[in-house]
N, C-alpha and C positions, 0 to 999 in steps of 0.2 A: 301594512301601512294604512289601509282604509280604516281599519279598526282604531288605530292611533288617532287618526284625523277625527273620527267621529267622537271618540272619548274627549278629545281636546275641544271640540265644538260644544258638546254637551256640557263639559265643565265651565267653558266660558259663559255659556247661556246662563247656567244657574248663578255663576258668580255675578253676572250683572243684573239679573232679576232679583236675586237674593238681597242685593245691596241698594236696590231703589228705593226711593221714599215711598212708593205705593206699596211695596212689600212691608215696609216698616209700619206703615198706616193700617194695613190689612191685619197685622199682628196686634197693634196698640188699640185700635178702635173697639174690638170686642171686649177688651179689658176695661177701657174708659166707659164704654156704653154701659156695660154690666155694672159698673160702680155707680154711675149716675142714676141708672133704673133702681138698683137695689137700695140706694140711699132714699129714693122717692118711696119705695115700699116700706122701708124701716121707719121713715118720718110720718107718712101720711095714709098708707093704704096697705096693711099687711096682706091682703089678697090680691095685690096688683100683680099682673103678669110680667115679672121681670125678664124672663127669657123672650117673651114676645117684644117687649120694649127694646131689649138690648139688640135683637135681630133687626128690628125696623131702624133702629139708631145707627148701627154699623153699616147697613145698606146706604142709608142717607148720607152718612160721614164719608164714605167711599165715592160718592157721586161727585163731589166737588171739594175744592180747597176751602171754599167759603163754610160749607157745612163742617168740615173738619176742624176749621178754626172756631166755630160756634161751639162744637163739642169740647175742644181743648179749653175754651174760656169757662165753660160751664163746670167742667171737671176740676179746673184749678180753682175756681171760685168757691165751690162747696167745700173742697179740701176737707179740713176736720172741724169745720164750724158746727155749731149746734143746729138742729133743725129749724129752730126759730130764726137764728141769725141767717142761715142760708136761704130761708124763704124771702126775707127782706133783702139781703144783699145781692141775691143771684138770680132774682126772678127774670131780668132781661136776658142774662147769660143762658139760662136753662129753658126759656120758652121755646116750644116747639120740639124739645127733646123728650121732656116729661110734661104732663098735663099742668 
């Protein structure tokens, strides 16, 4: 009976944690951050440390909803725009995420 109770508790825990918005952000942030940082490297500096940028970006985005919103705005803004268009259109949305 104790094993059944423990199994039920663990299952409930993972169901709640796995479905939380924080868990979804933890999965989404590295993908969005890597995309934004890689885009910067592709457009402006081929030797840019994309992995370092993505790691700092994800940590920052996980710190607050405002930072997450900022990342989402940048990622949405750059979309599939050309480098030149993204530079002029997305400068304020992406400031602080990439140089």
